[in-house]
N, C-alpha and C positions, 0 to 999 in steps of 0.2 A: 403421516410416517413415509410411505411410498414415494411419494413428491421430493422430501427433502433427500432419501436415500439414494435419489435419481440424481438431486441439485450434486452431493457432496459425491458422488460417482463418477460425474463430468469432472470435478474440479480435480481428482485422483488420478484420472487417464491423462487428462493435459498434463499433469506433473511428470507422472510414470512417460509420458512421449516426449516429452521436453529433458528428461534423462536419457533416454536413448537417442535423441537426435545430435545433444551438443556435447560437445567434450569437455567445455568447462565451464558450466552453469554454478550460477549465483542463486540466492534470495534474498528481497531486501524485507525487512523488519524496520517499521518503525514503530513499534510496542503499541498500536492502535489496534481494534476488536478485528478490522479485517485481517491485515498483514498475522495478526496472532492464530488466528484461524486459519488463514494458509500453511504457517509453521505448522500446525497441528496435521492439516491433512498429508503436508510432507511428511510428516513423522508418520502417519496411517499409511503412506505409499508405500515404507518402506520400513516396515515393519518396527517402528518404535526408534529409529534415528533420520537424519537428514545425510543423505550422502554429498553433499556438499557446502561452501561455507554462505554464512548466514551474515548479510552485510546491514552494520546499522551507519545511513549519513546522520552525522551526530552537528545541530545545528550549534549549540552550545546555548543554545536557547529553551530546552526542552523543559516542562515542567518535573521540580524533584522528584513526583509519583512514578514518572514515567523510567526512570532511570534506576529507581529502584526494583520496578517492574522488571525492567530488562537484566539486571542484574543475578535478580534472583530466579530468572525464565532461566534465563545462559547456563547456571550452572543445572537446577533440574534436569535439563534438557540433556544437559553435556554437547551444548551447540557449539561450533566453531563457529567463534562469533567475532564477526571484523567490523574495525569501528574504525570510520575514516572522517578528517574534518577538513575545510578548507580553512587553515592554521594562517597564512597568509590574509584571507579578509578577515579574520575575525582580529587579528592585530590591529588590520587598519581600522579598527571600529566598525565593521557593516552587519547591520541590524535591522530591524522593521522601519526604526526612524529614514534608514535611504529608501524609503517605498516597497514594499509589498513582490512588486516584480523585480527590484536589483536585486533585493536579500534571500527571494528564493532563487534566483536565476547562480547568484554565488556561493551560497552555504548549502544548496539542496542539487540544483543541477551541476553547475561545476566540478563539486566533490565528487557527486555519483561518477559523474566521467571519468574522474581520477583514478578511483577508486577502479571502477572496471579495467580502465587498460594496465593498472598497476597489477589485477589479478589476472590478466589475460582472459577475461570471460569472454564466452560470445553468447550468453544469454544470461539474461534477468530476468526469474520471474518476480512479477510483484500484485498486489492484494488488489488491484482497483477493480471497479466493478461501473458499470455501464450507466447503472443508475444515479449516479454519486453528482455527477457534473454531466450538462449539457456537450462539452467537447467529447467526453469519455465516449459517449454515444456512437461515435466514429472509430474505435479499435476494433481490435481485431484479438483474437486468442492470441497468435501467434504475429506479431507488429514489428518488421526491419525496419532497423536504424543504422544511419551512413557514419562514415566516421567520425565525425563533427555532434555524432551521436542524434543527428536529426530527423523527424518524423515526416513524413511526408503524406499529409491525409490524404492528399488526392489519389496516391497512387500506393496501395496497398495489396496483399495477394490475397484472390479469393477465397472467401469460405463457404464452400458447398456440403451440403447432408452433413452440416457440425464436422468436416473433412478439411484442414489446412493446410495450402501449397507453401512450401519453405520457399525462401527466396535466397538464391545463393549469392546474391551478390553483397547480401548485408554488411556490417561492420560488426553487429552484435543484434539480438533480435530480445527485446521483450516480451514475457509468457505471462500471459493474465487467466489464472487460473479459476479466478473466482468471477468473470468479467458476466457472465449470465446470473449470477446472483443479487436478489434486492437487499437491503438493512434490515428489512424484517426477516429474510432467510438467514442472514450472517447472526440475527442474533437468537432464531430457532435451533439451528445448526450450534451454536456455542452451548445453548443450554439441552440441546441433545446428546452432546457430545461433554460434557463436562469440561468446557474448553477453559483455562482462566483468561479473569476479567480483568483488566487493569480497576480499579477499586474510581479513577476518577472518572469513571461513567457511570457510580451509581450516586445518587443524592445524598448531598448533606447541608442541611439548613437553609434545603426548599431549590436547592439550586444542584444540575451536573452537569457536567460536558457530552455533548451529542456527537461529536468530532474532535479528536489530540491532532495536535499540529504544536508549534513552537507557543510557549506565556505567552508572547505577547500579541497575538494572531488571532487566541482564541477567548470565545467567551461563554460562560457557563449557560443556560436556560434553564426556565424555571422548571422545575422536575422535583415531585415525590418517589421517582420509580427508584428503590433501592436492592429490586434486585433484578434479575435477566428477563424473569417471569413480567412483573410489573414494567420492564423497558419495552416487553413486546404489545401488553395491554397500549400501554401510550402511545407507542408510535400508531395504533390504529385509531385514534382521536387527532394526530398530527394534521396541522396546518402549514409548518414551513417546511422550509429543506434543508434535508439533514446537514449540510455545509452552511447554513447560515451565518455561523458565527465566526465562520473562519475570515479574517480578514482578505486574504487574496480574491476570493470567492462573491468580496463585493465589488470588483475593481471589472471593467469592462470584460465582456466573454472572450474578446479577441486578444485579452492578456492572457487569457488562461491556454488558450490556442497556442499561442506565440511562445511561451513557455514551455511548453509541449513539444513543439517544435525544434525546441531548441535541446529538448532531452532530459526536461524536466518528468518527474513520476505522475 
């Protein structure tokens, strides 16, 4: 438990540092386990409330259970929820049929950058972890982005002794309070803290979702895990990566890095 407390405390310290450092931060919420834990820790950092907007980038292709979870939790937690969509791309029929790269760039990256500009945000707190994907192992807790949302993986501020150095020249920064956590850590903290869980993570008829995204791009995995405790036990025996069912992760590794270099989460 002491280890989990230290992990959670590092996340809370990062959240509080972001609130102190930036004038107009926002936090991104996808309704998955990681970003929901991030919201929980934001509330923990500020005595039960979140003092900045909660942004959901809606691709229009999420599963119904995700929208239901969003509306229920937004009401229960009194979130300042802001929903953004790339309506122009959706009206033109943009979807997974055009390819994962084109779809993610239009419906996620472009919508996100438009949202940050509209809100005048100078920082976005994001619930990514280093162990999720090879490209994300290169990230920092405080990661600068240029005016176009671009991420220069080869030119990032140093992090020494858990201290980060801000980049005064960035247009906005991405802040990653969960960067040090693993998938197992997230579930253990979720269980220990009593964080609400999207029901799609629990098995029904022998299947559950291990990673949530757009409905056409997510496949369930065989599972009988119907509680957080049984998910943790299942992970001890898992031999496949967490995002194996995500369509964009099946494309070449450089595609994910290219997406992230253009502003993807």
